[in-house]
N, C-alpha and C positions, 0 to 999 in steps of 0.2 A: 566505578570499572571500567573503563572503555570497551566500547562493545562495533564488534564491524557490522553495518547496515547496509543489505540489498535493498538496492531501490530501480524496481522494475516500473519504464515507463515509458513511450513513444512521444511520436508529434501529437500537437491537442492537448494536453496534459493543461489541467486548471493552472492554472500560473502559482497562484497563493499556495494553493495544496502541496506544493514543495518546495517552493522558495523559502518561507515561513518556520513548517516544521523544518527543513534544512538547516536552514540556519542557527533553530532553536538546538539540535542534534550535534550541531557543530561545536556549539558557543556550550555545549556540557560533554563535550572533549570524544564523542563517536566520530567513527570513521563512513562517510558513507561512500557506496560504490554506486554510481548511475549503470543500469544496465538494460541493453537496446538487441537489435540484432546485429546491430556495427560498430563495431566499438571505434569512439574520433569523428561518430555522423553528430552533427547538432541534430538536439528535437529543439523545437518551438513551441511555449506553451501558446494555448488557445485564445488567448487574449494577447498574444502578441507582444505581453511586457516580457519576458520570459527565455534567454536560448539558452541551452546547459549543455553541452557536450559530455559523450557517453565514454563511462572508462572504462568498461568492458561487456563484451558479445555474448549474450546467452551461450554461445557454443563454448565457450573459453570460462565461465563459471560453474562451480561445482555449489550446490546449498551447505554442505559442511564445511566450505569456506567462511558462513554469514551467521553471526549469531541473534539476525530479526530482519526482518524485510518489512519493508514501505512503501506501501501503492498507492500515489496521490489519483487524485480523480478526475473528472473532463472524460473527452474520450478517449483517452489512451488507455485505461483498461478494458474496455469495450473491443479496441482493436488485439490489444494484447493478449486475448483469452479468445481468441481464431487459432492461436499457434501455441500448439502440444505443449514446446519447449516449457513457455511461460508458465502454462499450465501446470507442468509437473512441481518446475522449480517452486512455487507457490505452494501447493498440495504437500511440499514435503516438509515447509515450514511449519505448515499446518500437524501433519503429522506428527513430527520432535518435537510438539509444541515449544517452539520458539518464538519467542513474542513474535505479531505482526499486529503492522499498521496501516489502517484503510481509511480514508475517506472518501467523503460524496459516492461517486461511482468507483472506487473502490473495491468494493466487495464482489461485485461481477466476476473478478477472474477467482476468487473465492468460490464460487458459482461451480463455475466449471472445472476446479478443480474435488468439487464432491465431496467438499470438507465444512460443512456447515451445519449440519443435520445437529440437533438441539443446542446448537450455541447461540446463546443472546448477542444479537449484533442491531444494530443502525445502518443508513445509508442515507442516501438522496431518494426524498420521497416514489422516482419514478422508478427505481426498482425494488420497492417494499414487498408488491406481492413476487416479486422473480426471487429473493429472498425466503418468503412466505413456503415461495414450493418447490426449495432446494431444501426444506425443512428446519429455516433457525427461528429460532425467538424474537420478531423484528419487537424494537422498542424508536417511538419516535423522542427522540432523548438527544441532546447535543451531545456527548456521548456516552458508552458503553462500553464499560471492562468485561471480558468474555475469561473467567479460569486464571486470570491474572498473565492472560497471552495476548490475547487480540482485544483491539484499540479498536474502534470503530467511528466518524464520527458524517455529520449528513449534506453540510456545507461550508465554506469559508465563514460563517458567523462563528461554527465552534470550532476553530480551528484553536481559539485561546485554552480551551479545556482539552480538546482531542491532543496538543502538543504537549501541556500539563501532566496526564495519563499515560502518554505512549514512554515518557521520562521517568514514570512512577513504575512501567513494566519493565523499562530498560534497566532502573539500578539496582 
């Protein structure tokens, strides 16, 4: 069954952490909506390889319109977590037990959403201590699935496993 996936990101996302999963999600029949502050803006990846047009502004969307949330890594999640609108948006997916897929630095947004207590998770090595401090059970593995809802991975090397488990959770 096709799912509507909200993608929250801004400039300096990790290019392949968006492009590779997005391609696989679309090939599986899912619909992605890229959300940032400003609809129509072009956000650029930190490697300079990807430029993505924003489909919707955060003020124009409601979490109830989506079945799942995808948070690519890079510097983007760290910038987004400074904005309560994005924090609250992400928190609602966690509170409603909807699928959330976050790779690399993506879980930083979930730290600010105060949604990780007791959850199994991974992320980029530099945020492991932050995840622990947020109450999460951190595992240094290529992919961690918590409760058939939360899918996390560490780095671009983990993308194949991340995609596989994300598609499982979406099905």
